[in-house]
C-alpha positions as CSV (number, residue, x, y, z in Angstrom):
1,M,8.8,-23.7,-7.2
2,T,11.2,-21.8,-4.5
3,S,10.1,-18.9,-2.5
4,A,12.1,-16.4,-4.3
5,Q,10.5,-17.8,-7.7
6,L,7.3,-16.9,-6.5
7,D,8.0,-13.8,-5.1
8,K,9.6,-13.0,-8.3
9,M,6.2,-14.3,-10.1
10,R,4.2,-12.2,-7.7
11,L,6.2,-9.2,-8.5
12,E,5.5,-9.4,-12.3
13,L,2.2,-10.0,-11.4
14,R,1.3,-6.9,-9.6
15,R,3.4,-4.3,-11.6
16,G,1.1,-3.1,-13.9
17,V,-1.8,-3.8,-11.6
18,L,-0.4,-1.1,-9.5
19,V,-0.2,1.4,-12.0
20,L,-4.3,0.7,-12.7
21,A,-4.8,0.4,-9.0
22,V,-2.9,4.2,-8.3
23,L,-4.8,6.2,-10.9
24,A,-8.2,4.6,-9.9
25,S,-7.4,5.6,-6.5
26,L,-6.7,9.3,-7.5
27,K,-10.2,10.5,-9.0
28,Q,-9.9,12.5,-5.5
29,P,-6.6,14.5,-4.5
30,H,-4.0,12.4,-2.3
31,Y,-0.8,12.8,-1.0
32,G,1.9,10.2,-1.0
33,Y,0.9,8.8,2.8
34,S,-2.9,9.0,2.2
35,L,-2.6,7.3,-1.1
36,R,-0.6,4.6,0.5
37,K,-3.4,4.1,3.2
38,Q,-6.3,4.1,0.6
39,L,-4.7,1.4,-1.5
40,Q,-3.7,-0.8,1.4
41,D,-7.4,-0.5,2.5
42,G,-8.2,-1.4,-0.5
43,G,-6.0,-4.7,-0.3
44,I,-3.4,-3.6,-2.3
45,D,-0.3,-3.3,-0.2
46,I,2.6,-1.4,-1.6
47,D,5.6,-0.1,-0.2
48,E,6.8,3.6,-0.3
49,G,10.0,3.0,-2.3
50,T,7.7,1.5,-5.1
51,L,4.6,3.9,-4.8
52,Y,6.8,7.4,-4.5
53,P,8.6,6.8,-7.7
54,L,5.4,5.3,-9.6
55,V,3.4,8.4,-8.7
56,R,6.3,10.9,-9.7
57,R,6.5,9.2,-13.0
58,L,2.9,8.9,-13.7
59,A,3.0,13.0,-13.0
60,E,5.9,13.3,-15.6
61,Q,3.7,11.5,-18.0
62,A,0.9,14.3,-17.5
63,L,-1.0,11.3,-16.1
64,L,-1.8,13.1,-12.8
65,N,-1.9,16.8,-11.9
66,S,0.5,17.6,-8.7
67,E,0.2,20.8,-6.2
68,W,1.6,21.6,-2.7
69,R,-0.8,22.4,-0.4
70,Q,-0.4,23.1,3.6
71,G,-1.9,20.4,5.8
72,E,-1.8,19.6,9.4
73,G,1.2,22.4,9.7
74,R,3.5,21.4,7.1
75,E,3.3,21.3,3.4
76,R,2.3,18.3,1.1
77,R,2.5,17.3,-2.5
78,Y,-1.1,16.2,-3.5
79,Y,-1.9,14.0,-6.6
80,Q,-4.9,13.8,-8.5
81,L,-5.8,12.4,-11.8
82,S,-5.3,14.7,-14.7
83,E,-7.8,14.5,-17.7
84,L,-5.2,12.5,-19.6
85,G,-5.0,10.1,-16.8
86,A,-8.8,9.8,-16.5
87,Q,-9.0,8.8,-20.3
88,L,-6.3,6.3,-19.5
89,L,-7.8,4.8,-16.7
90,D,-11.0,4.2,-19.0
91,Q,-9.4,2.6,-21.4
92,L,-7.1,0.5,-19.4
93,T,-10.0,-0.2,-17.0
94,E,-11.4,-1.7,-20.2
95,E,-8.5,-3.5,-21.2
96,W,-8.6,-5.1,-17.7
97,Q,-11.9,-6.4,-17.6
98,Q,-11.5,-8.1,-20.9
99,L,-8.3,-9.7,-19.8
100,N,-9.8,-10.5,-16.5
101,S,-12.6,-12.3,-18.2
102,A,-10.7,-14.1,-20.6
103,L,-8.2,-15.4,-17.8
104,G,-11.2,-16.2,-15.5
105,S,-12.3,-18.4,-18.3
106,L,-9.0,-20.2,-19.2
107,L,-8.2,-20.5,-15.2
108,G,-11.5,-22.1,-14.8
109,S,-11.2,-24.5,-17.6
110,A,-7.6,-25.5,-15.9
111,L,-9.2,-26.2,-12.6
112,Q,-11.6,-28.2,-14.1
113,E,-8.9,-30.2,-16.0
114,I,-6.9,-30.7,-12.9
115,K,-9.9,-32.2,-11.1
């Protein structure tokens, strides 16, 4: 497998996970940079070109509330999970845990067969 193929597969794997990570991170209000920093501190590296369109899309879908606030001398748009977003986060978290458990079993079996 080439490096380009691996990168493409990694991107596919991360795409859905990023939505879950952003929703989980926005239980508290954040503006773009602080959200990106929180995600990075949690081990999820996401570039601005991916994060900002994702956050705007989630806000347009009424999953996030947003408001302009004055902070450190300038206005920033803060985002926070809406009630609808919190409901979706609960459902996606449950789905993630079920998938993760099933995948863990499959991967464990596959590793046993390889050895």
